[in-house]
N, C-alpha and C positions, 0 to 999 in steps of 0.2 A: 504493500499499499504507500502510495506518494504522499509525503507530508508536505503541508504548506510552508513556504520558506519566504523569509524576507530577505530578498537577494541583495538589496542595496547594503545590508549588515553583513551578508556573506562576503561580498566584495571588499568591503573594508577590512573584514578579518583576513581575508587571503591577502590583499594588499599588505597588511602588517606584517604577515609572515614572509613575503617577498622582501619588505623592507629590512627585516632581521636576517634575511638570506637562509631563513629556515625552510629547507626543502620537506624535511620530514612533517613539518608541521602544516605546510601546504597540501602535501600528498594525502595527510591524515584527513584534513577538512575535506577534500575532495571525495575521498573513500566514504566518509561518513554520510556525504550527500547521495553517494551512488547505494550505500546500504539502505537508504531512506526511500529508494525507489525512483531516484532522478536519473534519467539516461544520459549517456555521454554527451550526446548531440546538445542536450539542455545544459549541461555543464560548460561546454565550450560557448554558447551563445549567451548565458547568463551570468558566468563566473570567470571564465579565464579571458575571454575577449575585452570584456568590460575592464577587468583589471589591467590588463595589458594596454589598454587605452590610457588609462590613468597613468600608467608608467611613462608613458611617451610623454603626457602632459606634465609631468613631474620634472622631467628633463628639461623640456622646452622652457619650463618658468625657473629653471636653475634651483630647484628644490633637492633634485637628486643628480647625483655625478653620473657620467657615462658608465662608470663602472659599476654604480647601482644598478642602472639600466640593464646593462648586459648581464648580471648576475640574476637579476629577476627574470628576465626572459628565458635564460637557461633553466631557471627552476620552472617555469611554466612549460617550457618543451619537455623536461622531465616528468612532471606530473601528468601531462597529457599522453605521452608515450608510454607511461606505465598504466594508465587506465585504460589506453587502446588494446594493449597486449591482454589485460585481465578481460576485457571484453571479448576479443577474439577467442580467448580459451572457452568462451561459453557458447559463442555463435560466430562461425565462420561463413563467409560469402559463397554461395552454392557454385557448383562447377561451371554452370552456364551464366554466371555473372558477366555484365559487360566489363571489359577490362580497359582502364585508362592509366596514363602515364601522369604524375604531377610533378612538376620541377621548377626550381627558381631559375631565371635566366643566368647566364654566365656573369660572375662579379657579383651577383646578388647573395647578400649574407642574411637578409632579413627572412628567415625561414619559418617562423612560427606561424605567419598566415597560410603559408602553404600547406604547413602539417596540419592547422586546423580544417582546412578544407579537405585534406585527404581523409581525415578521420570521420569527418561529416559524410564523406561519399561512402567509406566503408560501413558507416552505420545505416546507410540507405540501400546497401547491397550491391554496391560495386565492389570489384577485384581492382585494387589499385596499387600500381608501382610507384613508391615516393622516392625520388632521386636527391631531395633535399637541396641545399645550398650550392649555388657556384656550379651549376651544371654547365658543362661545354656542350656546343652544337655536336661536336664530334662524338662524345660520349652518348648524347642523348639519341643521335640517329642510330648509333651501333644498337641501343636498346630498344628502339623500335623495331630494327631489322630481326633482333632476337626473340622480341615477345609479341609483334603484332597487334598492338592495341588499337581499339576503336577510335581513340583520341587521345591527344596530349592536351595538358593544361600548364600554361605557363604562367608563373607568378612573377610580378616586378612591382617592387615598393618604391624605388626612388627613379625619379623622371631621368636622371642623368644616364639611367640604362637603357632607355628606350631604343638607341641606336643597336644595342646587341639584342634586344627583343626582335627588332626587324630581322636581323641575321638569323636567329633561331627559329623565328617564323618560316623564313625562306627554306631553311635546312629541313625542317619538319614537314612543309608542304612538298618538298622535293620527294618524299617518300610515299606522297599520296596521302598522308594522315590528316585529318582535320585538327585544328588546333584553336583553342578556347584561351583568351588570356584574361588576366584579372590582377587586382593590386590597387594599392594607392597611388601607383604612377598614372593611372587611367582615369580619364572624365567619365562622369555617370551616364553620359549620353552616348557614350561609345565611339566618339569621333576618332579618337586616336587609335582605338583597336582596327577600325575600319581602314582607316588611311596604311596602317602598318601590314594590312593583309591578312589579319585574323579570321578565321572561319566564324567565330562567334566570340562574345564578350559577356563577363557575369560579374556582378558585384558582390556576390556572396553564395555560399552553397545552395540555397534555393534556387537562385539564377543559374548556377552550374549544372543542377539536375536537369532543369527545363532545357537549357542549351544542350546538354548532351543527348537529350531525347530527339532534338531536331536536326542533328548533324546529319549531312550525306555520308555515306559509307567510304567515298574517296573525294580528293579535292585535286586540282591542277596545280601546277607551281604558282608562287606568288607572283602576281603582275609587277612590273617595274615601278619604282617610284619616279614620277616624272615631273612633281611640283617644284616650284623654286625654292631652293635651300636644301633638297634632299642630299644632293652630294656634299655640300659644306657641313651637313650634320656629321659625317664621318671624320672629315679633317679637324673639327673642333674636338670631337670625342677622342681621337688619337692624341691630340696634343694638350689635353686638359689638364695634366699634372704640370707642364711647363706653363701653359697659360695661368695656372692658378697662383704660381709663383710671381708672374709677371703682374697679375691683379692685385697680389697682396702688396707689392712694392708700391704700386700706384695709389691703392686705398691709405697706406700708411703716410705716403707722402702729401694726399689731399688733406688728411686729417692732423698733418704736422705732428704724427706720432714717432717718437724715437725708436728706429728699428733695433737699437741695442738693449732696449728693455725687454726684448723677447717676450716670453710667455708669463711675465711678471702679472699681466692682467688677464683675467679669465676670458674676456672677449677676444684678446688676441690669439689665444690658444684655440678657442672655438672658431675663429675666423680661418685660420689655417687649416684646421680639421675639415671645416666645411667647403672650403673654396673648390676643391675637385669636383664636389657633387653641384654647387651653384654654376661654375662653368659648364659642367656637363649638362646642366638643365636648359642651356642655350641649344647644345646638340640635340636633346630631347625635343624642343621646341621646332627645331628646324626638320627633324626626321618625320614628325607626326604633322606638321604644318599646323601647328597650334600656338600661337604667342602666349596663351594662358600658362602654359608649361614653365617659362622663365618669369613670368610676372608673379606667380603664385610662389616660385622658390625664392625670388627676391624678397617678396612680403614675409615669408617663413624665416629667410636668414636675418630681415632686419628685426623681427620679433625676437629671435633665439639672441641675438647680439644685443639687443636694448635689455633684454632681461639680465644681461652680464654686464650692465653698465658701459656699454659702448659709447664712445662721444655722440653727441647730437651730429646729425648728418651723415652718419655711416652708411645708411641705406642708400643716399644719393651718392655718395663716394663710390659706393660698391657697384652702382648701376653705370657709373660714368666710367669708371675703371675697366669694366667689362667692354663696354663700347670702344674705349680707345684701344683694348688690347687686340679687339677683332675688328679694327677698321680696314683691315686689307680683304675682308670678306664681305662682299656687297649684300648677301641675303641676310646674313648675321647682322649687319649694320641696319639694315631696314628694320629687321625684327626688333632689335634694341631702342630703335628710333620711335617705335610705336609702343614701347612700354611706358605707362605713366610714370612719373616720379614717386617715390614714397612719399606717403601723406604726413 
């Protein structure tokens, strides 16, 4: 018999265990809820996912360090994996279950959303191969040839990796296999997914199940990208580390900040850590023909840096430094010219 649960309180207790680094306590809480009759799918949607959303918010606000965020995510991955194994010991997918592959795109290390989708699909009767974080195109294609899935699900959380998502979509579609994409790098309307050549787009587990039900049995190769800026996207992505160094120097010069101070200030450390992503967001905007990618990334960067006491004007300095660093690329220049200045 399933008991009534105050889920808000449960999330707070679980978050407290994450904050303490208490993996045993977090698992014990989740197991107690399972013993009360709550299914794994419910725990994902009402406990683990809301808690992880809060973890991200706590890092953005500078209430938690990046180490705390990583430790909390590792605990949630361990809890979810343990619960999933225990569920499988009681109920396995039938022999004729539809088979799918779930994978993060190459260089994408935010694996927990893909893991949650994996376990939601398994609970719904799918046979799932989960390849985890940072899965290369070559490895993914080999796995497709070995297992012959009906579809591949690609997860991308960071918009800077949208160019790599395009490459993996191309690789998967060359095998004739339909590909569904999802993750926070995509827009709710599915524009980015369509431009990149995905067969379908999903915002969550329910959407994934519906998308899988409507997929063709085979697909042709992805059509070429012909829109303005598509080629420049891969130029920017390939050079994002060196461009990030250049943007950093320009930002510090604009703010009259002393480079010798190094990481003495928290905002400087976060700026250096996040600049490859912010530069990569320009590549993401170019490859999927959506300026909102870079405007959203810059707004997020300004929020994160502002919460760490960055000087006034950092957002504008960052936007201008990106434009200066990319001035030789006409499509990138037009893109950044159209991005409104920070408020």
